[in-house]
ZADO-1210 file (C-alpha; in nm, 4 decimals, padded with zeros to 6 digits):
<atoms>
<atom x="09.2228" y="07.9269" z="09.8414" code="MET" pos="1"/>
<atom x="09.0927" y="08.2544" z="09.9823" code="GLY" pos="2"/>
<atom x="09.2059" y="08.3948" z="10.3158" code="LYS" pos="3"/>
<atom x="08.8504" y="08.3610" z="10.4482" code="LEU" pos="4"/>
<atom x="08.7420" y="08.0331" z="10.2904" code="ASP" pos="5"/>
<atom x="08.4954" y="07.8589" z="10.5208" code="GLY" pos="6"/>
<atom x="08.4333" y="08.1743" z="10.7238" code="LYS" pos="7"/>
<atom x="08.1032" y="08.3575" z="10.7708" code="VAL" pos="8"/>
<atom x="08.0849" y="08.7366" z="10.7880" code="ALA" pos="9"/>
<atom x="07.8096" y="08.9831" z="10.8698" code="ILE" pos="10"/>
<atom x="07.8314" y="09.3357" z="10.7314" code="VAL" pos="11"/>
<atom x="07.5666" y="09.5843" z="10.8417" code="THR" pos="12"/>
<atom x="07.4711" y="09.8785" z="10.6251" code="GLY" pos="13"/>
<atom x="07.5971" y="09.6804" z="10.3272" code="ALA" pos="14"/>
<atom x="07.3448" y="09.7720" z="10.0585" code="ALA" pos="15"/>
<atom x="07.5533" y="10.0617" z="09.9301" code="ARG" pos="16"/>
<atom x="07.8640" y="10.2729" z="09.9825" code="GLY" pos="17"/>
<atom x="08.1301" y="10.1591" z="10.2255" code="LEU" pos="18"/>
<atom x="07.9322" y="09.8626" z="10.3565" code="GLY" pos="19"/>
<atom x="07.8859" y="09.7292" z="10.0052" code="ARG" pos="20"/>
<atom x="08.2606" y="09.7533" z="09.9471" code="ALA" pos="21"/>
<atom x="08.3348" y="09.5688" z="10.2721" code="TYR" pos="22"/>
<atom x="08.0877" y="09.2918" z="10.1886" code="ALA" pos="23"/>
<atom x="08.2249" y="09.2436" z="09.8386" code="LYS" pos="24"/>
<atom x="08.5847" y="09.2471" z="09.9631" code="ARG" pos="25"/>
<atom x="08.5158" y="08.9774" z="10.2245" code="LEU" pos="26"/>
<atom x="08.3232" y="08.7678" z="09.9717" code="ALA" pos="27"/>
<atom x="08.6167" y="08.7973" z="09.7347" code="GLY" pos="28"/>
<atom x="08.8365" y="08.6501" z="10.0075" code="LEU" pos="29"/>
<atom x="08.6098" y="08.3454" z="10.0251" code="GLY" pos="30"/>
<atom x="08.3749" y="08.4332" z="10.3104" code="ALA" pos="31"/>
<atom x="08.0024" y="08.3709" z="10.3040" code="LYS" pos="32"/>
<atom x="07.8574" y="08.7156" z="10.3639" code="VAL" pos="33"/>
<atom x="07.5334" y="08.8234" z="10.5278" code="ALA" pos="34"/>
<atom x="07.4379" y="09.1604" z="10.3810" code="VAL" pos="35"/>
<atom x="07.2275" y="09.3406" z="10.6408" code="ALA" pos="36"/>
<atom x="07.0620" y="09.6755" z="10.5785" code="ASP" pos="37"/>
<atom x="06.7472" y="09.8665" z="10.6585" code="LEU" pos="38"/>
<atom x="06.6751" y="09.8566" z="10.2825" code="ASP" pos="39"/>
<atom x="06.8652" y="09.6119" z="10.0613" code="LEU" pos="40"/>
<atom x="06.8227" y="09.8561" z="09.7716" code="LYS" pos="41"/>
<atom x="06.9086" y="10.1745" z="09.9594" code="SER" pos="42"/>
<atom x="07.1542" y="10.2649" z="09.6844" code="TYR" pos="43"/>
<atom x="06.8542" y="10.4065" z="09.4975" code="ARG" pos="44"/>
<atom x="06.8679" y="10.7056" z="09.7329" code="GLU" pos="45"/>
<atom x="07.1788" y="10.8442" z="09.5605" code="PHE" pos="46"/>
<atom x="07.2380" y="10.8622" z="09.1849" code="ASP" pos="47"/>
<atom x="07.6118" y="10.7953" z="09.2113" code="ALA" pos="48"/>
<atom x="07.5529" y="10.4806" z="09.4157" code="GLU" pos="49"/>
<atom x="07.2858" y="10.3536" z="09.1769" code="ALA" pos="50"/>
<atom x="07.5135" y="10.4040" z="08.8762" code="LYS" pos="51"/>
<atom x="07.7911" y="10.2071" z="09.0453" code="ASP" pos="52"/>
<atom x="07.5787" y="09.8957" z="09.0971" code="MET" pos="53"/>
<atom x="07.6412" y="09.6024" z="08.8626" code="THR" pos="54"/>
<atom x="07.3335" y="09.4060" z="08.9730" code="ALA" pos="55"/>
<atom x="07.0078" y="09.4675" z="09.1568" code="GLU" pos="56"/>
<atom x="07.1664" y="09.4371" z="09.5021" code="SER" pos="57"/>
<atom x="07.4932" y="09.3730" z="09.6843" code="THR" pos="58"/>
<atom x="07.3792" y="09.0149" z="09.7339" code="VAL" pos="59"/>
<atom x="07.3250" y="08.9720" z="09.3594" code="ALA" pos="60"/>
<atom x="07.6666" y="09.1244" z="09.2864" code="GLU" pos="61"/>
<atom x="07.8383" y="08.8788" z="09.5203" code="ILE" pos="62"/>
<atom x="07.6490" y="08.5823" z="09.3776" code="GLU" pos="63"/>
<atom x="07.7290" y="08.6910" z="09.0214" code="ALA" pos="64"/>
<atom x="08.0978" y="08.6769" z="09.1154" code="SER" pos="65"/>
<atom x="08.0625" y="08.3210" z="09.2421" code="GLY" pos="66"/>
<atom x="08.0305" y="08.4059" z="09.6104" code="GLY" pos="67"/>
<atom x="07.7699" y="08.3147" z="09.8694" code="ALA" pos="68"/>
<atom x="07.5552" y="08.5896" z="10.0180" code="ALA" pos="69"/>
<atom x="07.2409" y="08.6263" z="10.2253" code="LEU" pos="70"/>
<atom x="07.0378" y="08.9477" z="10.2283" code="GLY" pos="71"/>
<atom x="06.8577" y="09.0469" z="10.5486" code="ILE" pos="72"/>
<atom x="06.6644" y="09.3694" z="10.5997" code="GLU" pos="73"/>
<atom x="06.7310" y="09.4756" z="10.9567" code="CYS" pos="74"/>
<atom x="06.7123" y="09.7918" z="11.1654" code="ASN" pos="75"/>
<atom x="07.0185" y="09.7913" z="11.3918" code="VAL" pos="76"/>
<atom x="06.8352" y="10.0296" z="11.6284" code="CYS" pos="77"/>
<atom x="06.5995" y="09.7414" z="11.7097" code="ASP" pos="78"/>
<atom x="06.7728" y="09.5050" z="11.9521" code="HIS" pos="79"/>
<atom x="06.5359" y="09.2161" z="11.8812" code="GLN" pos="80"/>
<atom x="06.5739" y="09.2606" z="11.5050" code="ALA" pos="81"/>
<atom x="06.9520" y="09.2351" z="11.5426" code="VAL" pos="82"/>
<atom x="06.9228" y="08.9168" z="11.7485" code="GLU" pos="83"/>
<atom x="06.6875" y="08.7700" z="11.4875" code="THR" pos="84"/>
<atom x="06.9247" y="08.8641" z="11.2060" code="MET" pos="85"/>
<atom x="07.2199" y="08.6921" z="11.3723" code="VAL" pos="86"/>
<atom x="07.0105" y="08.3848" z="11.4500" code="ALA" pos="87"/>
<atom x="06.9127" y="08.3624" z="11.0847" code="ARG" pos="88"/>
<atom x="07.2766" y="08.3734" z="10.9763" code="VAL" pos="89"/>
<atom x="07.3671" y="08.0986" z="11.2227" code="VAL" pos="90"/>
<atom x="07.0716" y="07.8909" z="11.1061" code="GLU" pos="91"/>
<atom x="07.1816" y="07.9347" z="10.7444" code="GLN" pos="92"/>
<atom x="07.5556" y="07.8798" z="10.7812" code="TRP" pos="93"/>
<atom x="07.6117" y="07.7459" z="11.1322" code="GLY" pos="94"/>
<atom x="07.8507" y="08.0126" z="11.2566" code="ARG" pos="95"/>
<atom x="07.9661" y="08.3732" z="11.2506" code="VAL" pos="96"/>
<atom x="08.3362" y="08.4566" z="11.2282" code="ASP" pos="97"/>
<atom x="08.3511" y="08.8243" z="11.1330" code="VAL" pos="98"/>
<atom x="08.1290" y="09.1203" z="11.2114" code="LEU" pos="99"/>
<atom x="08.1721" y="09.4557" z="11.0411" code="VAL" pos="100"/>
<atom x="07.9383" y="09.6885" z="11.2323" code="ALA" pos="101"/>
<atom x="07.9185" y="09.9507" z="10.9616" code="ASN" pos="102"/>
<atom x="07.5554" y="10.0663" z="10.9744" code="ALA" pos="103"/>
<atom x="07.5107" y="10.4237" z="11.0871" code="GLY" pos="104"/>
<atom x="07.6008" y="10.7537" z="10.9272" code="GLY" pos="105"/>
<atom x="07.4970" y="11.1110" z="10.9880" code="GLY" pos="106"/>
<atom x="07.1820" y="11.3079" z="10.9225" code="ARG" pos="107"/>
<atom x="07.1336" y="11.6766" z="10.8589" code="GLY" pos="108"/>
<atom x="07.3910" y="11.9232" z="10.7281" code="ARG" pos="109"/>
<atom x="07.7114" y="12.0193" z="10.9131" code="PRO" pos="110"/>
<atom x="07.6062" y="12.3858" z="10.9158" code="VAL" pos="111"/>
<atom x="07.2798" y="12.2882" z="11.0888" code="ASP" pos="112"/>
<atom x="07.4304" y="12.0539" z="11.3475" code="THR" pos="113"/>
<atom x="07.6682" y="12.2740" z="11.5455" code="LYS" pos="114"/>
<atom x="07.7659" y="12.1517" z="11.8904" code="ALA" pos="115"/>
<atom x="07.5497" y="12.4115" z="12.0667" code="SER" pos="116"/>
<atom x="07.2376" y="12.3772" z="11.8518" code="THR" pos="117"/>
<atom x="07.1764" y="12.0060" z="11.7937" code="ILE" pos="118"/>
<atom x="06.8125" y="11.9157" z="11.7481" code="ASP" pos="119"/>
<atom x="06.7245" y="11.6554" z="12.0174" code="PRO" pos="120"/>
<atom x="06.5366" y="11.4324" z="11.7739" code="ALA" pos="121"/>
<atom x="06.8312" y="11.4327" z="11.5341" code="LEU" pos="122"/>
<atom x="07.0688" y="11.3557" z="11.8210" code="LEU" pos="123"/>
<atom x="06.8570" y="11.0584" z="11.9293" code="ASP" pos="124"/>
<atom x="06.8450" y="10.9277" z="11.5721" code="LEU" pos="125"/>
<atom x="07.2161" y="10.9554" z="11.4984" code="VAL" pos="126"/>
<atom x="07.3381" y="10.8252" z="11.8346" code="VAL" pos="127"/>
<atom x="07.0860" y="10.5423" z="11.8122" code="GLY" pos="128"/>
<atom x="07.1833" y="10.4133" z="11.4714" code="MET" pos="129"/>
<atom x="07.5579" y="10.4638" z="11.5237" code="ASN" pos="130"/>
<atom x="07.6447" y="10.3901" z="11.8869" code="LEU" pos="131"/>
<atom x="07.3461" y="10.1837" z="12.0033" code="PHE" pos="132"/>
<atom x="07.3280" y="09.9951" z="11.6743" code="GLY" pos="133"/>
<atom x="07.6968" y="09.9070" z="11.7002" code="THR" pos="134"/>
<atom x="07.6650" y="09.7918" z="12.0616" code="VAL" pos="135"/>
<atom x="07.3590" y="09.5781" z="11.9816" code="ASP" pos="136"/>
<atom x="07.5407" y="09.4075" z="11.6939" code="CYS" pos="137"/>
<atom x="07.8511" y="09.3421" z="11.9037" code="CYS" pos="138"/>
<atom x="07.6385" y="09.2019" z="12.1872" code="ASN" pos="139"/>
<atom x="07.4728" y="08.9607" z="11.9462" code="ALA" pos="140"/>
<atom x="07.7972" y="08.8471" z="11.7841" code="VAL" pos="141"/>
<atom x="08.1433" y="08.8053" z="11.9356" code="ALA" pos="142"/>
<atom x="08.3879" y="08.6841" z="11.6686" code="PRO" pos="143"/>
<atom x="08.6446" y="08.9080" z="11.4952" code="VAL" pos="144"/>
<atom x="08.4826" y="09.2475" z="11.5308" code="ILE" pos="145"/>
<atom x="08.5407" y="09.5585" z="11.3215" code="VAL" pos="146"/>
<atom x="08.3530" y="09.8690" z="11.4270" code="THR" pos="147"/>
<atom x="08.3323" y="10.1908" z="11.2257" code="VAL" pos="148"/>
<atom x="08.4084" y="10.5312" z="11.3722" code="SER" pos="149"/>
<atom x="08.5125" y="10.8332" z="11.1645" code="SER" pos="150"/>
<atom x="08.7797" y="11.0997" z="11.1623" code="VAL" pos="151"/>
<atom x="08.4951" y="11.3130" z="11.2987" code="ALA" pos="152"/>
<atom x="08.5146" y="11.0935" z="11.6083" code="GLY" pos="153"/>
<atom x="08.8873" y="11.1574" z="11.6500" code="LEU" pos="154"/>
<atom x="08.8899" y="11.5372" z="11.6275" code="SER" pos="155"/>
<atom x="08.6351" y="11.8113" z="11.5849" code="SER" pos="156"/>
<atom x="08.5511" y="11.9977" z="11.2671" code="SER" pos="157"/>
<atom x="08.6771" y="12.3537" z="11.2417" code="ALA" pos="158"/>
<atom x="08.3280" y="12.5028" z="11.2633" code="ASP" pos="159"/>
<atom x="08.1765" y="12.2648" z="11.5198" code="GLY" pos="160"/>
<atom x="07.9375" y="12.1156" z="11.2661" code="GLY" pos="161"/>
<atom x="07.8156" y="11.7528" z="11.2619" code="TYR" pos="162"/>
<atom x="07.8694" y="11.7427" z="11.6374" code="ALA" pos="163"/>
<atom x="07.6034" y="11.4734" z="11.6951" code="HIS" pos="164"/>
<atom x="07.7732" y="11.2419" z="11.4468" code="TYR" pos="165"/>
<atom x="08.1249" y="11.3090" z="11.5747" code="GLY" pos="166"/>
<atom x="08.0258" y="11.2473" z="11.9356" code="ALA" pos="167"/>
<atom x="07.8566" y="10.9175" z="11.8459" code="ALA" pos="168"/>
<atom x="08.1588" y="10.8038" z="11.6448" code="LYS" pos="169"/>
<atom x="08.3972" y="10.8981" z="11.9280" code="ALA" pos="170"/>
<atom x="08.1904" y="10.6804" z="12.1598" code="ALA" pos="171"/>
<atom x="08.2141" y="10.3886" z="11.9150" code="ILE" pos="172"/>
<atom x="08.5943" y="10.4183" z="11.9036" code="ALA" pos="173"/>
<atom x="08.6237" y="10.4120" z="12.2835" code="HIS" pos="174"/>
<atom x="08.3629" y="10.1373" z="12.3200" code="TYR" pos="175"/>
<atom x="08.5785" y="09.9246" z="12.0888" code="THR" pos="176"/>
<atom x="08.8773" y="09.9662" z="12.3204" code="ARG" pos="177"/>
<atom x="08.6667" y="09.8325" z="12.6068" code="TYR" pos="178"/>
<atom x="08.5389" y="09.5512" z="12.3854" code="LEU" pos="179"/>
<atom x="08.8962" y="09.4468" z="12.3054" code="ALA" pos="180"/>
<atom x="08.9782" y="09.4163" z="12.6751" code="GLN" pos="181"/>
<atom x="08.6581" y="09.2254" z="12.7443" code="ASP" pos="182"/>
<atom x="08.6990" y="08.9723" z="12.4633" code="LEU" pos="183"/>
<atom x="09.0776" y="08.9469" z="12.4398" code="GLY" pos="184"/>
<atom x="09.1092" y="08.6605" z="12.6908" code="PRO" pos="185"/>
<atom x="08.8914" y="08.4527" z="12.4571" code="TYR" pos="186"/>
<atom x="09.1169" y="08.5143" z="12.1588" code="GLY" pos="187"/>
<atom x="08.8685" y="08.7563" z="12.0001" code="ILE" pos="188"/>
<atom x="08.9934" y="09.0774" z="11.8414" code="THR" pos="189"/>
<atom x="08.7997" y="09.4037" z="11.8229" code="ALA" pos="190"/>
<atom x="08.9258" y="09.6958" z="11.6200" code="ASN" pos="191"/>
<atom x="08.7826" y="10.0173" z="11.4819" code="CYS" pos="192"/>
<atom x="08.8349" y="10.1974" z="11.1521" code="ILE" pos="193"/>
<atom x="08.7914" y="10.5727" z="11.1152" code="ALA" pos="194"/>
<atom x="08.7311" y="10.6702" z="10.7518" code="PRO" pos="195"/>
<atom x="08.8039" y="11.0252" z="10.6437" code="GLY" pos="196"/>
<atom x="08.6361" y="11.2026" z="10.3541" code="VAL" pos="197"/>
<atom x="08.5303" y="10.9093" z="10.1361" code="ILE" pos="198"/>
<atom x="08.3618" y="10.9652" z="09.8001" code="THR" pos="199"/>
<atom x="08.0375" y="10.7805" z="09.8669" code="THR" pos="200"/>
<atom x="07.7144" y="10.9031" z="09.7145" code="GLY" pos="201"/>
<atom x="07.5845" y="11.0285" z="10.0507" code="ARG" pos="202"/>
<atom x="07.8998" y="11.2227" z="10.1358" code="ILE" pos="203"/>
<atom x="07.9272" y="11.3870" z="09.7950" code="MET" pos="204"/>
<atom x="07.5552" y="11.4628" z="09.7616" code="GLN" pos="205"/>
<atom x="07.4536" y="11.5681" z="10.1118" code="THR" pos="206"/>
<atom x="07.7447" y="11.6175" z="10.3534" code="VAL" pos="207"/>
<atom x="08.0071" y="11.8180" z="10.1661" code="LEU" pos="208"/>
<atom x="07.7593" y="12.0617" z="10.0044" code="PRO" pos="209"/>
<atom x="07.6128" y="12.1323" z="10.3489" code="GLY" pos="210"/>
<atom x="07.9420" y="12.2217" z="10.5184" code="SER" pos="211"/>
<atom x="08.0636" y="12.5735" z="10.5911" code="SER" pos="212"/>
<atom x="08.3604" y="12.5414" z="10.3526" code="ASP" pos="213"/>
<atom x="08.1718" y="12.3647" z="10.0737" code="SER" pos="214"/>
<atom x="08.3454" y="12.5742" z="09.8069" code="ASN" pos="215"/>
<atom x="08.6895" y="12.4557" z="09.9134" code="ARG" pos="216"/>
<atom x="08.8666" y="12.1647" z="09.7447" code="ASP" pos="217"/>
<atom x="08.8759" y="11.9099" z="10.0269" code="ARG" pos="218"/>
<atom x="09.1703" y="11.7293" z="09.8674" code="ALA" pos="219"/>
<atom x="09.3865" y="12.0287" z="09.9639" code="ASP" pos="220"/>
<atom x="09.3394" y="11.9245" z="10.3278" code="LEU" pos="221"/>
<atom x="09.4675" y="11.5710" z="10.2636" code="VAL" pos="222"/>
<atom x="09.8380" y="11.4879" z="10.2671" code="ALA" pos="223"/>
<atom x="09.7948" y="11.2504" z="09.9733" code="LEU" pos="224"/>
<atom x="09.5970" y="11.5213" z="09.7860" code="ARG" pos="225"/>
<atom x="09.2996" y="11.3038" z="09.7020" code="ARG" pos="226"/>
<atom x="08.9767" y="11.2022" z="09.8679" code="LEU" pos="227"/>
<atom x="08.9342" y="10.8430" z="09.9762" code="GLY" pos="228"/>
<atom x="08.7500" y="10.5642" z="09.7983" code="THR" pos="229"/>
<atom x="08.5430" y="10.2798" z="09.9389" code="VAL" pos="230"/>
<atom x="08.8180" y="10.0409" z="09.8309" code="GLU" pos="231"/>
<atom x="09.0734" y="10.2298" z="10.0421" code="ASP" pos="232"/>
<atom x="08.8589" y="10.1390" z="10.3426" code="CYS" pos="233"/>
<atom x="08.7807" y="09.7851" z="10.2286" code="ALA" pos="234"/>
<atom x="09.1532" y="09.7034" z="10.2139" code="LYS" pos="235"/>
<atom x="09.1896" y="09.7857" z="10.5823" code="VAL" pos="236"/>
<atom x="08.8833" y="09.5748" z="10.6648" code="VAL" pos="237"/>
<atom x="09.0552" y="09.2880" z="10.4818" code="GLU" pos="238"/>
<atom x="09.3599" y="09.3321" z="10.7045" code="PHE" pos="239"/>
<atom x="09.1502" y="09.3299" z="11.0220" code="LEU" pos="240"/>
<atom x="08.9321" y="09.0370" z="10.9139" code="ALA" pos="241"/>
<atom x="09.2186" y="08.8027" z="10.8272" code="THR" pos="242"/>
<atom x="09.5102" y="08.6451" z="11.0127" code="ASP" pos="243"/>
<atom x="09.7313" y="08.9357" z="10.9071" code="LEU" pos="244"/>
<atom x="09.6035" y="09.1215" z="11.2145" code="SER" pos="245"/>
<atom x="09.5977" y="08.8378" z="11.4688" code="ASP" pos="246"/>
<atom x="09.7946" y="09.0441" z="11.7222" code="TYR" pos="247"/>
<atom x="09.6088" y="09.3707" z="11.6634" code="VAL" pos="248"/>
<atom x="09.3212" y="09.4566" z="11.8952" code="THR" pos="249"/>
<atom x="09.1801" y="09.7706" z="12.0536" code="GLY" pos="250"/>
<atom x="09.3189" y="09.9789" z="11.7686" code="ALA" pos="251"/>
<atom x="09.1491" y="10.2741" z="11.6015" code="VAL" pos="252"/>
<atom x="09.2889" y="10.3068" z="11.2497" code="ILE" pos="253"/>
<atom x="09.2340" y="10.6329" z="11.0582" code="PRO" pos="254"/>
<atom x="09.1807" y="10.5840" z="10.6841" code="ILE" pos="255"/>
<atom x="09.2025" y="10.9461" z="10.5804" code="ASP" pos="256"/>
<atom x="09.5067" y="10.9995" z="10.3588" code="GLY" pos="257"/>
<atom x="09.6562" y="11.2298" z="10.6208" code="GLY" pos="258"/>
<atom x="09.3561" y="11.4599" z="10.6626" code="LEU" pos="259"/>
<atom x="09.4088" y="11.7811" z="10.8563" code="ARG" pos="260"/>
<atom x="09.1153" y="11.8788" z="11.0785" code="ARG" pos="261"/>
<atom x="09.0388" y="12.1627" z="11.3158" code="GLY" pos="262"/>
</atoms>
């Protein structure tokens, strides 16, 4: 018996990277998983992500392992699309027990997104898909909730780069604290994870090369002397999605190997 047998989970941004790892981890625990993403084959955007795939989509990977999955293309910036996505999951499986509001991410390069020179259009995009997308998903679903911040939302970068992303992720972390107080009386937990430097295709291909210290070995800044993997993050999602964390709510958990920032 799996820890999540009979449960239904929604993971947004689950076509590749961290979201894919969360979806597969929850499916491996027995949950039926709705894989929501703007593009269910978005892994094609990054060579490293494409090479890591074992089937044509996250849904196909879960089904090949004997799990149950439902793929839904959805823009989390569109409130009505989010409501429709959740309604489809409920129609399919009758319930929702776990939400991992993972969709988001940054755009642009750290050296081009300093706190004093953020392009307004880029700010609108990043805050929309991170903060507003998270809030819309949480409004539509109120089971066990896991939101996704970042170490960039806990402290600033040394050069002030990626300020739009960090500010949006800080807002998500604090929103989750409010959510925990709101939903706690109903027995619903809400927690937030804050991944550090994780070796996804997007981070390795676009973020690190565009930072001011791109020539530095980032592992030197980590107490454990290695960068994180998607599985490092998925293990913490497992903890928060199961009864192991029944008395944990309103927490923001860094998954960064002891990263030093600032």
